[in-house]
N, C-alpha and C positions, 0 to 999 in steps of 0.2 A: 334311962334308955330302955326300950323294950327289946327283949331278946326274941329271936325268931322261934316260931313254934316248930315242932317236929315235922309238920307237913310243909314247911318252908314259907308259911304265911305269917305276916306280922300283924299286930293289932291294927295298925293303920290300914293294912290291906282289907281286913274284915270290915272296918268302918266304911271304907270306900265302897265295897261290894254292897253293904247295907244301904248306903245313901243312894246308889244307882237303882237298887231294887225298889226302894221306897218311892223315890222321885220319878223314876221311869225314863228320864232323859239325862244325858251328860250335862247339859246346861243347868238343869235344876239341881242336880247333885253337886256340880261345881259351885253353884251359888250357895248351897247349904254348907259346903265345906270351906268356902272362901278360897277356891282355887280356880284356875282356868280350865275350861272344858277339854282343851288339848292335853292338859296334864292328867286329867281323869281318864281320857282315852288311852294314853300311854300306860298308865298304871293298870288299867283293866287288862290291856294286852299282856303286860308283864306278869300279872297274876295268872291269867289264863295259860300262859306259856309254862309257868311253874307247875300249875295244876295238871297240865297236859290235856286240857279240854276247854271248850267254850263254856262260860258261865251264864251268858245271856244270849237270847235270840235278838238280833237286831232287826227292827221293823221301822217302817216310815214313821210310825207314831212314837217310837222310842224303844227302850230296852225292856225286854220281859224275860 
């Protein structure tokens, strides 16, 4: 089991952020990670809440 980092993020959170950043859309990130896009959406919202800030700009073409 991976223990939480001091900033409250876990390794899985960092992988999720990286997948969204690389793929640009929740659907593509979900496909890469083998998860449902709604799961990715909720996880991003959870991470942003912990970080106290938005991590991505949401645009029609995807996440940047």
